[in-house]
C-alpha positions in Angstrom: -0.1 -44.7 27.3 1.6 -45.4 30.4 4.9 -46.2 30.0 6.5 -45.2 33.0 5.6 -48.4 35.0 8.1 -50.6 35.9 8.5 -53.9 35.5 7.2 -56.0 38.1 6.1 -52.9 39.9 3.1 -53.7 42.4 -0.5 -52.9 41.5 -2.9 -51.4 44.2 -6.3 -51.1 44.5 -8.2 -48.1 45.3 -8.9 -50.0 48.9 -5.1 -50.6 49.1 -4.0 -46.9 48.2 -6.6 -45.4 51.2 -4.8 -47.7 53.7 -1.3 -46.7 52.3 -2.1 -42.8 52.0 -4.3 -42.7 55.5 -6.9 -41.3 53.1 -10.4 -42.6 52.8 -11.3 -44.7 49.7 -14.3 -41.9 48.7 -10.9 -39.8 48.6 -8.8 -41.7 46.8 -11.6 -41.7 44.0 -12.1 -38.1 44.4 -8.5 -37.3 44.0 -8.5 -39.6 41.3 -10.7 -38.0 39.3 -9.4 -34.7 39.8 -5.9 -35.7 38.3 -7.9 -37.3 35.3 -9.7 -33.9 34.6 -6.4 -32.0 34.4 -4.8 -34.5 32.3 -3.6 -37.1 34.5 -2.9 -41.2 33.2 -3.6 -44.0 35.2 -3.6 -47.5 34.0 -7.6 -48.9 34.1 -9.2 -52.1 34.4 -12.0 -51.1 32.2 -13.4 -48.4 34.8 -11.6 -49.1 37.6 -8.1 -47.6 38.7 -4.9 -49.6 38.8 -2.4 -47.5 40.5 0.6 -47.8 40.9 4.0 -46.4 43.2 4.1 -42.8 41.3 0.1 -42.8 41.4 0.4 -43.1 45.3 2.7 -40.4 45.3 0.7 -38.1 43.4 -2.0 -38.6 45.7 -0.1 -37.8 48.7 1.1 -34.8 47.1 -2.9 -33.8 46.7 -3.7 -34.9 50.1 -0.5 -33.0 51.5 -0.5 -29.4 49.3 -1.7 -25.9 50.3 -2.7 -25.0 47.2 -6.3 -25.6 45.6 -6.3 -29.2 44.5 -6.6 -28.4 40.7 -3.3 -26.8 41.0 -1.8 -29.1 42.6 -3.1 -31.5 39.6 -1.7 -29.7 37.1 1.7 -29.8 38.8 1.3 -33.4 39.0 0.1 -33.9 34.8 3.0 -31.7 34.0 5.7 -34.1 36.1 4.1 -37.4 34.7 4.0 -36.0 31.3 8.2 -35.6 31.7 8.5 -39.0 32.9 6.4 -40.4 30.3 8.1 -38.7 27.6 11.0 -40.2 29.0 10.3 -44.0 29.0 10.0 -46.4 26.1 6.9 -49.0 26.8 4.1 -50.2 29.5 4.7 -53.2 31.4 2.8 -54.2 34.7 3.8 -57.0 37.0 4.3 -60.6 36.5 1.6 -62.7 38.3 4.3 -64.8 40.3 5.6 -61.5 41.6 2.8 -61.5 44.3 0.3 -64.1 46.3 -2.1 -65.9 44.0 -5.0 -63.8 45.3 -3.9 -60.4 45.1 -5.0 -57.4 43.1 -2.0 -57.1 40.9 -2.3 -60.6 40.2 -5.9 -60.8 39.6 -5.5 -58.0 36.9 -2.7 -59.9 35.2 -4.5 -63.1 34.7 -7.3 -61.3 33.3 -4.8 -59.4 30.5 -2.8 -63.0 30.0 -6.1 -65.2 29.7 -8.2 -62.7 27.8 -4.4 -61.8 25.1 -6.4 -58.3 25.6 -3.5 -55.5 25.5 -3.7 -52.7 28.4 -5.7 -49.9 28.0 -4.7 -47.1 29.8 -7.4 -44.8 29.6 
């Protein structure tokens, strides 16, 4: 379970991450799959990954590595597990923090309306 997300932290869609990192959207999906295959945990809305700043850092590390992607992913999973051990609870962005039509606002409204707990898997 993701407990390293900060209060009011901005959530990004795959498309937004692709623009931020400077890679194609399918590459974001590919890197996400590689990370998950190695044990990385993303916050999810059903089957869609929701990215936060630490996830973007992981994608940049994959983009910039000279090592095999799976080796870098294992290192990133280890780093994430260490972060998670030091965190105490999962928090997501407050709806009023971002524009009403933003992806983050959509996700938060969806969970608040349905009163469904955030499922990081």
